FIDREN-814842 format. One record per residue (C-alpha): x, y, z; residue number from 1. Coordinates in steps of 0.25 Angstrom, whole numbers. Layout:
% FIDREN-814842
ROLO      px      py      pz   lumba
ROLO       X       Y       Z     NUM
...
% end
This chain:
% FIDREN-814842
ROLO      px      py      pz   lumba
ROLO       1       0      -1       1
ROLO       4      15      -2       2
ROLO       7      24       9       3
ROLO      -6      32       6       4
ROLO     -15      18       6       5
ROLO      -8      14      20       6
ROLO     -11      28      27       7
ROLO     -26      29      23       8
ROLO     -29      15      30       9
ROLO     -35      16      42      10
ROLO     -28       1      49      11
ROLO     -38      -8      57      12
ROLO     -27      -6      68      13
ROLO     -17       3      72      14
ROLO      -3      -3      83      15
ROLO       6       9      86      16
ROLO      16       1      89      17
ROLO      23      16      87      18
ROLO      37      15      98      19
ROLO      38       1     101      20
ROLO      49      -6      92      21
ROLO      48     -17      84      22
ROLO      44     -27      87      23
ROLO      34     -19      94      24
ROLO      25     -17      84      25
ROLO      25     -29      76      26
ROLO      23     -36      90      27
ROLO      10     -25      92      28
ROLO       8     -27      77      29
ROLO       6     -43      80      30
ROLO      -3     -41      91      31
ROLO     -12     -31      84      32
ROLO     -16     -39      71      33
ROLO     -23     -47      80      34
ROLO     -34     -35      83      35
ROLO     -35     -33      68      36
ROLO     -42     -43      59      37
ROLO     -39     -48      45      38
ROLO     -40     -38      35      39
ROLO     -38     -26      44      40
ROLO     -26     -16      45      41
ROLO     -15     -15      56      42
ROLO      -8      -3      56      43
ROLO       6      -3      64      44
ROLO      12       9      68      45
ROLO      29       9      70      46
ROLO      39      17      72      47
ROLO      47       5      71      48
ROLO      55       1      60      49
ROLO      56     -11      59      50
ROLO      41     -15      60      51
ROLO      41      -9      45      52
ROLO      46     -24      42      53
ROLO      40     -32      53      54
ROLO      29     -29      51      55
ROLO      26     -31      36      56
ROLO      34     -43      39      57
ROLO      26     -48      50      58
ROLO      12     -45      42      59
ROLO      18     -55      32      60
ROLO      19     -64      39      61
ROLO       7     -66      47      62
ROLO      -2     -64      32      63
ROLO      -6     -50      34      64
ROLO      -5     -38      25      65
ROLO       8     -27      27      66
ROLO       2     -15      21      67
ROLO      13      -4      20      68
ROLO      19       5      29      69
ROLO      19      20      32      70
ROLO      31      29      36      71
ROLO      25      39      46      72
ROLO      36      50      55      73
ROLO      40      38      64      74
ROLO      33      25      64      75
ROLO      25      17      53      76
ROLO      14      14      50      77
ROLO      11      -2      45      78
ROLO      -2      -8      40      79
ROLO      -6     -20      38      80
ROLO     -19     -29      37      81
ROLO     -20     -42      45      82
% end
């Protein structure tokens, strides 16, 4: 998806893991994915650089669809569909 398309998404669940170091954001995402239904979208907010790599790998391994990442000022917005 393009950044413009990502910015239009209204996620079903937002996980704010800013300020936590790896593997904190990934662990928060793993816990929160159980709160949404198949087809719904989760947004992970993280200030940890490693999360940009870790979440897409985990999503693919678990059968979730990684939609993309937006870099904001000091943090990342990572989107996936369960």
